C-alpha positions in Angstrom: -88.3 -89.5 -50.6 -87.3 -89.4 -54.3 -84.3 -91.2 -55.9 -82.1 -88.1 -55.7 -82.6 -87.7 -52.0 -82.0 -91.4 -51.3 -78.6 -91.3 -53.1 -77.3 -88.4 -51.1 -74.6 -88.9 -48.5 -74.9 -87.6 -44.9 -74.3 -83.8 -44.9 -75.2 -83.4 -48.6 -78.1 -81.3 -49.8 -80.1 -82.0 -52.9 -79.2 -79.9 -56.0 -81.0 -76.6 -56.5 -82.1 -77.8 -60.0 -81.7 -81.0 -62.0 -81.4 -80.7 -65.7 -83.2 -83.5 -67.6 -84.8 -83.9 -71.0 -88.1 -82.5 -69.6 -86.7 -80.0 -67.1 -84.1 -77.5 -68.3 -84.9 -74.7 -65.9 -81.4 -75.1 -64.4 -79.9 -73.9 -67.7 -82.0 -70.7 -67.5 -81.0 -70.1 -63.8 -77.3 -70.6 -64.5 -77.3 -68.3 -67.6 -79.3 -65.6 -65.9 -77.1 -65.6 -62.7 -73.8 -65.6 -64.6 -74.9 -62.9 -67.0 -76.1 -60.7 -64.1 -72.9 -61.2 -62.1 -70.7 -60.4 -65.1 -72.6 -57.3 -65.9 -72.4 -56.1 -62.3 -68.7 -56.7 -62.2 -68.2 -54.7 -65.4 -70.2 -51.8 -64.0 -68.2 -51.8 -60.8 -65.0 -51.6 -62.9 -66.5 -48.6 -64.7 -67.3 -46.9 -61.4 -63.8 -47.6 -60.1 -62.1 -46.2 -63.2 -64.2 -43.0 -63.1 -63.4 -42.4 -59.5 -59.7 -43.1 -59.9 -59.1 -41.2 -63.2 -61.8 -38.5 -63.7 -63.0 -38.2 -60.1 -66.5 -37.6 -61.3 -69.4 -39.1 -63.1 -71.0 -38.0 -66.3 -74.3 -38.6 -68.0 -73.0 -41.8 -69.7 -72.1 -43.2 -66.3 -75.5 -42.5 -64.8 -77.3 -44.0 -67.8 -75.1 -47.1 -67.6 -76.1 -47.5 -63.9 -79.7 -47.1 -64.9 -79.3 -49.9 -67.5 -77.9 -52.1 -64.8 -80.8 -51.4 -62.5 -83.3 -52.3 -65.3 -81.3 -55.4 -66.1 -81.5 -56.5 -62.5 -85.3 -56.3 -62.5 -85.4 -58.1 -65.8 -83.4 -60.9 -64.3 -85.9 -61.0 -61.4 -88.7 -61.6 -63.9 -86.8 -64.5 -65.3 -86.4 -66.0 -61.9 -90.2 -65.7 -61.4 -90.7 -67.5 -64.8 -88.6 -70.4 -63.6 -90.4 -70.5 -60.3 -93.6 -70.9 -62.1 -92.4 -73.7 -64.4 -90.5 -72.1 -67.3 -87.9 -74.5 -68.6 -90.1 -77.6 -68.0 -92.4 -79.4 -70.3 -95.8 -77.9 -70.5 -97.5 -81.0 -69.1 -95.5 -80.7 -65.9 -96.6 -77.1 -65.2 -99.7 -76.6 -63.0 -102.5 -74.8 -64.8 -102.7 -72.1 -62.2 -99.0 -71.2 -62.8 -99.4 -70.6 -66.6 -100.8 -67.0 -66.3 -98.2 -65.7 -63.8 -95.5 -67.4 -66.0 -96.7 -65.6 -69.1 -97.0 -62.3 -67.3 -93.5 -62.6 -66.0 -92.2 -63.4 -69.5 -94.1 -60.4 -70.9 -92.5 -58.1 -68.4 -89.1 -59.6 -69.1 -89.5 -58.9 -72.9 -90.3 -55.2 -72.3 -87.5 -54.7 -69.8 -85.2 -56.4 -72.3 -85.9 -53.7 -74.9 -85.5 -50.9 -72.4 -82.2 -52.2 -71.1 -80.7 -52.4 -74.6 -81.9 -48.9 -75.3 -80.2 -47.5 -72.1 -76.9 -49.1 -73.0 -77.0 -47.4 -76.4 -77.9 -44.1 -74.8 -74.8 -44.6 -72.5 -72.5 -45.1 -75.5 -74.1 -42.1 -77.3 -73.5 -39.8 -74.3 -69.9 -41.1 -74.1 -69.4 -40.1 -77.7 -70.9 -36.7 -76.9 -68.5 -36.3 -74.0 -65.4 -37.0 -76.1 -66.5 -35.4 -79.4 -64.3 -32.4 -80.2 -66.4 -30.9 -83.0 -70.0 -29.9 -83.5 -70.4 -32.3 -86.4 -69.5 -35.2 -84.2 -71.9 -34.1 -81.6 -74.7 -33.8 -84.0 -74.0 -37.3 -85.3 -74.2 -38.6 -81.7 -77.4 -36.7 -81.1 -78.9 -38.2 -84.2 -78.1 -41.8 -83.1 -79.5 -41.0 -79.7 -82.7 -39.8 -81.1 -83.0 -42.7 -83.6 -82.4 -45.3 -80.8 -85.0 -43.6 -78.7 -87.5 -43.7 -81.5 -86.8 -47.3 -82.3 -87.2 -48.2 -78.7 -90.7 -46.7 -78.5 -91.7 -48.4 -81.8 -90.3 -51.8 -80.6 -92.0 -51.5 -77.3 -95.4 -50.8 -78.9 -95.3 -53.6 -81.4 -94.2 -56.1 -78.8 -96.5 -54.8 -76.0 -99.7 -54.7 -78.2 -99.8 -58.1 -79.9 -102.3 -60.8 -80.6 -105.0 -60.3 -77.9 -104.8 -56.7 -76.9 -106.8 -57.4 -73.7 -104.3 -60.1 -72.7 -101.1 -59.4 -74.6 -98.9 -61.5 -72.3 -100.6 -64.8 -73.5 -98.3 -66.7 -75.9 -99.2 -70.3 -75.1 -101.9 -71.5 -77.6 -102.4 -67.9 -78.7 -101.9 -68.6 -82.4 -100.4 -65.2 -83.0 -99.3 -65.3 -86.7 -97.3 -62.1 -86.7 -95.5 -62.5 -83.4 -92.2 -63.6 -85.0 -92.3 -60.7 -87.5 -92.6 -58.2 -84.6 -89.4 -59.5 -83.0 -87.7 -59.4 -86.4 -88.5 -55.7 -86.7 -87.1 -55.1 -83.2 -83.9 -56.9 -84.0 -83.4 -54.9 -87.2 -83.7 -51.7 -85.2 -81.3 -53.1 -82.7 -78.7 -54.1 -85.2 -79.0 -50.8 -87.1 -78.3 -48.7 -84.1 -75.3 -50.8 -83.1 -73.8 -50.3 -86.5 -74.5 -46.6 -86.3 -72.7 -46.3 -83.0 -69.6 -48.0 -84.5 -69.8 -45.8 -87.5 -69.9 -42.8 -85.2 -66.7 -43.9 -83.5 -65.0 -44.1 -86.9 -66.3 -40.6 -87.8 -65.0 -39.3 -84.4 -61.4 -40.3 -84.9 -61.3 -39.7 -88.6 -60.7 -36.0 -88.3 -58.5 -36.1 -85.2 -54.7 -35.6 -85.3 -53.9 -39.0 -83.9 -51.6 -41.7 -84.9 -53.1 -44.7 -86.8 -52.5 -47.0 -83.8 -54.4 -44.7 -81.5 -57.3 -44.4 -84.0 -57.4 -48.2 -84.2 -57.4 -48.5 -80.4 -60.5 -46.2 -80.1 -62.4 -47.8 -82.9 -61.5 -51.3 -81.6 -63.0 -50.4 -78.2 -66.3 -49.4 -79.8 -66.1 -52.2 -82.3 -66.1 -54.8 -79.6 -69.7 -53.9 -78.9 -70.7 -55.3 -82.3 -70.3 -58.8 -80.8 -73.7 -58.2 -79.2 -75.3 -58.7 -82.7 -74.4 -62.5 -82.5 -76.7 -63.3 -79.5 -79.4 -61.0 -81.0 -79.5 -63.1 -84.2 -79.3 -66.4 -82.4 -82.2 -65.2 -80.2 -84.3 -64.9 -83.3 -83.5 -68.4 -84.4 -84.5 -69.9 -81.1 -87.6 -67.7 -80.8 -88.8 -69.1 -84.0 -88.4 -72.6 -82.6 -90.3 -71.6 -79.4 -93.2 -70.0 -81.3 -93.6 -73.0 -83.6 -93.3 -75.6 -80.9 -96.1 -77.3 -79.1 -94.1 -77.1 -75.9 -92.9 -73.4 -75.8 -92.0 -73.5 -72.1 -89.4 -76.1 -72.7 -88.1 -75.1 -76.1 -87.9 -71.4 -75.1 -84.9 -72.1 -72.9 -82.2 -71.3 -75.4 -84.0 -68.1 -76.5 -83.9 -67.0 -72.9 -80.2 -67.8 -72.6 -79.5 -65.6 -75.7 -81.6 -62.9 -74.2 -79.6 -62.8 -70.9 -76.3 -63.0 -72.9 -77.2 -60.1 -75.1 -78.2 -57.9 -72.1 -75.1 -58.7 -70.2 -72.7 -58.0 -73.1 -74.6 -54.9 -74.0 -73.7 -53.5 -70.5 -70.2 -54.7 -70.9 -69.9 -53.2 -74.4 -71.0 -49.8 -73.0 -68.2 -50.1 -70.4 -65.2 -51.2 -72.5 -64.6 -47.8 -74.2 -64.4 -46.2 -70.7 -61.5 -48.4 -69.7 -58.2 -46.6 -69.2 -56.2 -48.1 -72.1 -58.8 -46.9 -74.6 -59.5 -43.5 -73.0 -55.7 -42.8 -72.9 -55.6 -42.9 -76.7 -57.9 -39.9 -76.8 -56.1 -37.9 -74.1 -54.2 -34.9 -75.3 -53.5 -33.5 -71.8 -53.3 -29.9 -73.1 -52.6 -27.6 -70.3 -51.9 -30.2 -67.7 -50.0 -33.4 -67.1 -51.8 -36.6 -67.8 -51.6 -37.9 -64.3 -50.8 -36.4 -61.0 -49.3 -38.6 -58.3 -48.7 -37.9 -54.7 -45.1 -38.2 -53.5 -44.3 -39.7 -50.0 -43.8 -36.1 -48.7 -47.4 -35.3 -49.5 -46.7 -32.9 -52.4 -48.2 -33.6 -55.8 -45.6 -34.6 -58.4 -46.1 -34.9 -62.1 -45.2 -37.9 -64.1 -42.5 -35.9 -65.9 -39.2 -35.9 -64.0 -38.1 -32.5 -65.2 -41.2 -30.6 -63.8 -41.3 -29.1 -60.4 -43.9 -27.2 -58.4 -43.6 -23.5 -57.9 -43.9 -21.9 -54.5 -45.1 -18.3 -54.0 -42.5 -15.8 -52.9 -43.1 -13.3 -50.1 -42.4 -9.6 -50.6 -39.1 -9.8 -48.6 -37.8 -12.7 -50.6 -38.7 -11.0 -53.9 -36.9 -7.9 -52.9 -33.9 -9.9 -51.8 -33.6 -12.0 -54.8 -34.6 -9.7 -57.6 -32.8 -6.5 -58.8 -34.5 -3.6 -60.4 -35.5 -4.1 -64.0 -32.7 -3.4 -66.4 -33.7 -1.6 -69.6 -31.3 -1.4 -72.5 -32.3 0.6 -75.5 -30.4 1.8 -78.7 -29.3 5.4 -78.7 -31.8 6.7 -81.3 -33.7 9.9 -81.2 -37.4 10.0 -80.5 -38.7 10.1 -84.0 -41.0 8.1 -86.2 -38.6 5.2 -86.5 -39.2 1.9 -84.6 -37.9 1.7 -81.1 -37.1 -1.7 -79.6 -36.8 -2.1 -75.8 -35.4 -5.1 -74.1 -36.6 -5.6 -70.5 -34.9 -8.1 -68.2 -36.0 -8.7 -64.7 -33.9 -10.3 -62.0 -30.3 -11.3 -61.8 -29.0 -12.0 -65.3 -26.5 -14.5 -63.9 -29.4 -16.3 -62.3 -31.6 -16.1 -65.4 -29.0 -17.9 -67.4 -29.2 -20.5 -64.7 -25.7 -21.9 -65.2 -27.1 -25.4 -64.9 -29.2 -24.5 -62.0 -31.9 -27.0 -61.2 -34.3 -24.5 -59.8 -37.4 -23.6 -61.7 -36.8 -20.2 -63.5 -39.3 -18.1 -65.5 -37.7 -15.9 -68.2 -39.9 -13.3 -69.9 -38.8 -11.3 -72.9 -40.8 -8.2 -73.7 -40.5 -6.3 -77.0 -42.0 -2.9 -77.4 -42.6 -1.0 -80.7 -43.1 2.7 -80.1 -44.5 4.9 -82.8 -44.0 8.6 -81.9 -46.3 11.1 -83.5 -46.3 14.9 -82.8 -45.7 18.3 -84.3 -43.4 21.1 -83.1 -41.7 19.3 -80.2 -38.3 20.5 -79.3 -35.3 18.0 -79.3 -35.3 16.1 -76.0 -38.9 17.0 -75.1 -41.0 13.9 -74.2 
């Protein structure tokens, strides 16, 4: 029985992980679990908002769900790394666990690149969904294509490294260009993030919106730029890991930055879909912004002076409407303009006299040009 077990009171269990100078695997477990939980909550918020407001899912929603699925498997690979000794000093890891640990780390790195790419695709598809003009859509397609190209390049340069036969080996591999590969991947990552933000500015630039609404939209997309901070910090800690003689211990903080970046990338793809930001782009042409159900079960608009129309039966129409009344000036049928005013229904009712019933008034103006030769007066 170790010292930790001997100091426990009755009914207490030993901690899941103990953080020491030579064992910091608990930091990796906490960061991975928190990042995964926060990302799942943000995705659930997105699903709820789409069901409550739009009542449907679009391409950007499905791609966001796909990024969450890949992020989940990426977190599983991190848990496998920790179970094999990642976070501990290299001398405390059994030799038979080193290869499984490095394979899990290799898989985690590739899934990391794919997850980030999917979140960018989700934002690109969102821009396509709300883009009002072809120029905006082409810009979004350009970013989507560039992000896809950068993803393939990053995957290849990270996957085929050092020893091509065993590319997952990074302990005592002496791979001189490994850091340069991750620097290229980060440059691609940051470039596409800046492009997405620029696309949001280009989107609202030509819209007839108030300055406050334009700021709201760009602010929603601009919050995603915060993902650049953990990406740069990750490079700093990766350099420490690759130059260290104990990479399994000194790679902890690089792993924390990785999980933070993935989690916030998913959150950043969800923020522009939240109701306060989407409302800034809603024009509601042709329909009220929101339809609510009244206690009686009928749908009521948010505007107090709007009422639903009910269809009239044939008997009710004949009872309430008179024959159309036509008034025309007493001019001969010649080549001059002829204006006809048509009024349907009771004129007293059409003026409403402060009636609170919904009334439709239709004014029709005709212009008749009469052409003919040899007609007698009064002949049609």
